N, C-alpha and C positions, 0 to 999 in steps of 0.2 A: 914101894915108897918107904923111905927111911925116916927116922926121927929127925934127922938133919934137915930134910926137905920141909917137914911140917914146921920146924922152928923158924925157917926163913919167911913163912907166910903168916906169922902170928900177929898179935896185937902190936908188938914193937915196930914191925915194919909198917903197919897201917898208920901208926902215930907219926913215924918218920915221914911217910908220904904226905900226910896232912900238913905237917910242918913245912914241907918244901913247897906246898901248893898255896900257902898264904900270900896274899897280895900286899906288897909294901905300899906305904902312903905315897911314895914318889911315883910308883907304877900307876897307882890309881889317879894321881894328879895328871900324869902324862896321858893316860887313857881319856880322862875327862877333857883335857885340852884338845886332843886329836879328834874326839867325838864332836866337840863344839865347832871346830874348823870344818869338818866334813858336813855337819848340818848346815852351816852357813853356805858352803859351796852348793849343796843340793838346793837350798832355798833360792840362791841366785840363778841357778840353772832353770828351775821351774818358773821363776819370774821372767827370765829371758824368753823362754818358750811361750809363755802367756802373752807377752808384749808382741812377739812376732806373729802369733796366730790371731791376735786381736787386730793387728795392722792388716793382715791378709784378709780377714773377714770384712773389715771396714772398706778396704779397697775393692773387693768383689761386689759388695753391696752398692758402693758409689758407682762403679762401672755399670752394673745392671740397671740402676735407676736412670742414668744418663744415656744408656744405649738400648732402651727398650724398643720393642718392635712398634712401628707406626701403622701396623696392619691389623685388621680384624681377623685375618686368616691365621689360624694357629700353625699351619704348615708353611707359612712364608718365612723366608730367611730373616734373620735379625737385621734391622735397619732398612729393609726394603719397603718401599711405599706400596700401598694397596692400589692395584690397577684393575680397572674393569675394561671390558671389550667394547664399551659404549663410546665410540668416537664421533 
């Protein structure tokens, strides 16, 4: 390893690297705007899924309330009446 190689990795290069990594105010504003839009999209998506799942749960609950078994037999089909062999 020569002195030339050590010179390229000194404090001057580190300072130049740090200077090139600084975020400009325009970049920060652009990132902030894009982050806000992404957050709103995720919020709308979660709201949509919540409304769909709530609608499905309410529909299944209403269907099960109106279509319950009229039988005391737990093995009977849903909606079938309880029949005895006493005729």
